Every structure is written in structure tokens, then in C-alpha cells.
Backbone as ProteinMPNN parsed JSONL, in Angstrom:
{"seq_chain_A": "MTSLPGGDSAQQPDHQALACARCGTTARELPLTWTCSVEGGTRRYFCDACARENIRAIEGRLDSDWW", "coords_chain_A": {"N_chain_A": [[9.401, -66.159, 45.892], [7.18, -66.664, 48.494], [7.238, -68.393, 51.316], [4.263, -70.019, 53.437], [2.462, -70.614, 56.323], [1.705, -73.929, 56.459], [2.708, -75.059, 54.573], [2.17, -74.132, 51.848], [2.551, -71.592, 48.989], [3.24, -68.565, 48.372], [2.923, -67.657, 44.983], [3.456, -65.0, 42.94], [2.946, -63.282, 39.461], [5.985, -60.946, 38.397], [5.338, -58.771, 37.039], [2.663, -58.313, 37.945], [0.946, -56.65, 40.868], [0.512, -57.07, 44.007], [-2.911, -56.658, 45.7], [-5.077, -55.09, 48.446], [-7.235, -56.951, 49.224], [-9.935, -55.866, 50.809], [-8.928, -52.752, 50.942], [-7.711, -51.826, 49.08], [-5.621, -51.69, 48.739], [-1.862, -51.268, 47.195], [0.996, -53.261, 46.529], [4.427, -54.187, 45.745], [5.693, -56.913, 46.208], [4.396, -59.695, 48.452], [4.191, -58.598, 51.399], [5.264, -59.419, 54.428], [3.565, -59.185, 56.583], [0.933, -58.736, 55.714], [-2.017, -60.543, 55.773], [-3.124, -63.625, 54.527], [-5.897, -65.274, 52.82], [-8.423, -68.092, 52.228], [-10.843, -67.984, 50.339], [-13.51, -69.365, 48.869], [-11.963, -70.881, 47.031], [-10.52, -69.046, 46.027], [-7.758, -67.246, 46.459], [-7.116, -64.696, 48.743], [-5.814, -61.413, 49.716], [-5.008, -59.051, 52.597], [-3.972, -56.184, 53.75], [-1.525, -54.906, 56.394], [-3.347, -53.005, 58.297], [-5.498, -53.405, 57.807], [-6.377, -56.089, 58.2], [-5.608, -55.977, 60.613], [-7.605, -54.144, 61.731], [-9.793, -56.128, 61.411], [-9.258, -58.184, 63.106], [-10.756, -59.501, 64.957], [-12.603, -60.754, 63.912], [-11.714, -62.506, 61.924], [-9.724, -64.314, 63.174], [-12.553, -65.433, 64.376], [-13.195, -67.237, 62.557], [-11.71, -69.331, 62.509], [-11.368, -72.982, 63.408], [-11.693, -73.888, 66.318], [-10.071, -76.022, 67.456], [-7.179, -73.914, 66.168], [-6.96, -72.067, 68.316]], "CA_chain_A": [[8.077, -67.016, 46.462], [7.201, -66.877, 50.207], [6.711, -69.873, 52.192], [3.177, -69.529, 53.872], [1.937, -71.809, 56.827], [1.119, -74.913, 56.106], [3.188, -75.671, 53.24], [1.587, -73.529, 51.113], [3.221, -70.729, 48.471], [2.41, -67.336, 46.943], [3.597, -67.031, 43.702], [2.813, -63.673, 42.125], [4.141, -62.798, 38.555], [6.968, -60.075, 38.644], [4.775, -57.422, 36.393], [1.25, -57.786, 38.603], [1.343, -56.305, 42.056], [-1.066, -57.464, 45.166], [-3.564, -55.491, 46.179], [-5.516, -55.282, 49.373], [-9.018, -57.111, 48.857], [-10.682, -54.723, 51.366], [-8.896, -51.124, 51.054], [-7.422, -52.023, 47.853], [-3.455, -51.04, 48.932], [-1.066, -52.095, 46.238], [1.89, -53.883, 47.251], [5.197, -55.021, 44.544], [6.142, -57.889, 46.796], [3.748, -59.546, 49.657], [4.874, -57.975, 52.596], [5.135, -59.9, 55.597], [2.738, -58.366, 57.687], [-0.024, -58.787, 55.249], [-2.953, -61.551, 55.468], [-3.998, -64.464, 53.373], [-7.253, -66.032, 53.329], [-8.851, -68.776, 50.354], [-12.375, -68.109, 49.934], [-13.905, -69.985, 48.035], [-11.56, -71.281, 46.344], [-9.521, -67.917, 45.514], [-6.616, -66.264, 47.621], [-7.573, -63.312, 48.812], [-5.198, -60.681, 50.21], [-5.402, -58.277, 53.225], [-3.092, -55.335, 54.625], [-1.551, -55.129, 57.998], [-4.184, -52.012, 58.42], [-6.766, -54.129, 57.191], [-6.036, -57.365, 59.152], [-5.976, -55.08, 62.309], [-9.109, -54.127, 62.066], [-10.427, -57.33, 61.553], [-8.717, -59.503, 63.378], [-11.218, -60.579, 65.556], [-13.831, -61.385, 62.552], [-10.379, -62.907, 61.026], [-9.738, -65.35, 64.033], [-13.324, -65.875, 64.815], [-13.689, -68.374, 61.351], [-10.441, -70.232, 62.538], [-11.585, -73.987, 64.509], [-11.201, -73.965, 68.306], [-7.846, -76.768, 67.472], [-6.165, -73.219, 66.171], [-6.886, -71.296, 69.317]], "C_chain_A": [[8.477, -67.044, 48.039], [6.758, -67.831, 50.384], [5.741, -68.915, 52.957], [3.064, -70.906, 54.937], [0.998, -73.112, 56.485], [1.705, -75.878, 55.118], [2.976, -74.821, 52.241], [2.636, -72.257, 50.245], [2.641, -70.039, 48.247], [3.223, -67.338, 46.168], [2.983, -65.805, 42.651], [3.892, -63.355, 41.171], [5.038, -61.676, 39.003], [6.024, -58.736, 38.549], [3.055, -57.577, 37.051], [1.368, -57.46, 40.063], [0.089, -56.536, 42.387], [-1.749, -56.32, 45.436], [-4.509, -56.236, 47.722], [-7.223, -56.143, 49.172], [-10.422, -56.173, 49.387], [-10.477, -53.326, 50.835], [-8.538, -50.99, 49.488], [-5.645, -51.02, 47.568], [-2.894, -51.891, 48.044], [0.528, -52.84, 47.233], [3.216, -54.582, 46.0], [5.039, -56.282, 44.785], [4.849, -58.362, 48.074], [4.488, -59.273, 50.769], [4.583, -59.1, 53.632], [4.036, -59.936, 56.766], [1.073, -58.216, 57.048], [-0.948, -60.43, 55.676], [-3.571, -62.47, 54.168], [-5.186, -65.0, 53.294], [-7.767, -66.763, 51.931], [-10.071, -69.133, 50.71], [-12.723, -68.258, 49.101], [-13.188, -70.392, 46.778], [-10.0, -70.086, 46.004], [-8.626, -67.362, 46.971], [-7.049, -65.055, 47.399], [-6.224, -62.258, 49.894], [-5.432, -59.633, 51.528], [-3.931, -57.795, 54.176], [-3.432, -55.599, 55.529], [-2.957, -54.176, 58.662], [-5.491, -52.859, 58.696], [-7.051, -55.191, 58.48], [-6.23, -56.836, 60.31], [-7.095, -55.259, 62.544], [-10.014, -54.761, 62.462], [-10.211, -58.295, 62.078], [-9.652, -60.474, 64.508], [-12.248, -61.111, 64.93], [-12.466, -62.491, 61.988], [-10.583, -64.243, 61.966], [-11.272, -66.174, 64.603], [-13.782, -67.14, 63.537], [-12.59, -69.37, 61.729], [-11.755, -71.299, 63.51], [-11.24, -73.734, 65.766], [-9.756, -74.948, 68.056], [-6.811, -75.649, 66.78], [-6.346, -72.376, 67.135], [-5.91, -71.708, 70.184]], "O_chain_A": [[9.534, -67.305, 48.615], [5.849, -68.279, 49.686], [5.915, -67.719, 53.187], [3.445, -72.021, 54.583], [-0.219, -73.129, 56.305], [1.385, -77.042, 54.874], [3.988, -74.794, 51.541], [3.609, -71.939, 50.929], [1.49, -70.272, 47.88], [4.371, -67.032, 46.49], [2.147, -65.938, 41.756], [5.086, -63.182, 41.414], [4.84, -61.386, 40.183], [5.872, -57.891, 39.432], [2.228, -56.845, 36.508], [2.129, -58.277, 40.58], [-0.972, -56.415, 41.773], [-1.282, -55.181, 45.416], [-4.597, -57.43, 48.008], [-8.238, -55.475, 48.974], [-11.454, -55.873, 48.787], [-11.411, -52.679, 50.362], [-9.053, -50.127, 48.777], [-5.02, -50.283, 46.806], [-3.231, -53.073, 47.969], [0.796, -52.755, 48.432], [2.813, -55.555, 45.362], [4.423, -56.983, 43.982], [4.333, -57.405, 48.651], [5.532, -59.898, 50.951], [3.492, -59.661, 53.526], [3.891, -60.771, 57.659], [0.158, -57.714, 57.702], [-0.233, -61.417, 55.847], [-4.238, -62.116, 53.196], [-5.426, -65.237, 54.478], [-7.623, -66.269, 50.813], [-10.431, -70.19, 51.228], [-12.473, -67.454, 48.203], [-13.687, -70.282, 45.659], [-8.821, -70.389, 45.822], [-8.961, -67.195, 48.143], [-7.304, -64.458, 46.354], [-5.897, -62.817, 50.941], [-6.59, -59.261, 51.344], [-3.174, -58.453, 54.889], [-4.474, -56.097, 55.955], [-3.587, -54.738, 59.558], [-6.249, -52.858, 59.666], [-7.788, -55.028, 59.452], [-7.1, -57.298, 61.047], [-7.652, -56.106, 63.243], [-10.841, -54.517, 63.341], [-10.772, -59.346, 61.765], [-9.454, -61.643, 64.841], [-12.834, -62.034, 65.495], [-12.976, -63.54, 61.594], [-11.4, -65.113, 61.664], [-11.225, -67.28, 65.143], [-14.739, -67.878, 63.77], [-12.665, -70.409, 61.073], [-12.718, -70.817, 64.106], [-10.135, -73.234, 65.978], [-8.625, -74.621, 68.417], [-5.65, -76.045, 66.669], [-5.624, -71.431, 66.817], [-5.695, -71.076, 71.218]]}, "name": "protein", "num_of_chains": 1, "seq": "MTSLPGGDSAQQPDHQALACARCGTTARELPLTWTCSVEGGTRRYFCDACARENIRAIEGRLDSDWW"}
């Protein structure tokens, strides 16, 4: 289990690989460099490459309190 900011935790069954919601890159365990987003009540993961390419769009969704 990997602890995420805000006290949330990410749990993935051992038999299920994580996949980037944008490019489909897979990982057996949640890499520390990946980004997690909850959209429409569904947790989505983005690999470090996709997160870097889209960081401005990701940050643009945050309330100004988080800047």
C-alpha cells in the first residue's frame, strides 16, 4: 500500500498492473513519479512522461489555495 497526500491510499491487487490513463504505459507497482487524479469518482493514474507533458493542464485544475 502506498500512502498518498491527504491521507488517501492506493491499493492495487497484486495480479493487476497499473496503466497510464493517457498512453497505456503499464507498471506492476505504483511508481512514486506517477500522478493520480480522481475524475468522476474514478481514480486515474498518469505516468511521469504524460504528467510532465501536461503539467500546466494538471495544475490549472487546482484551486488557487493549492498554488
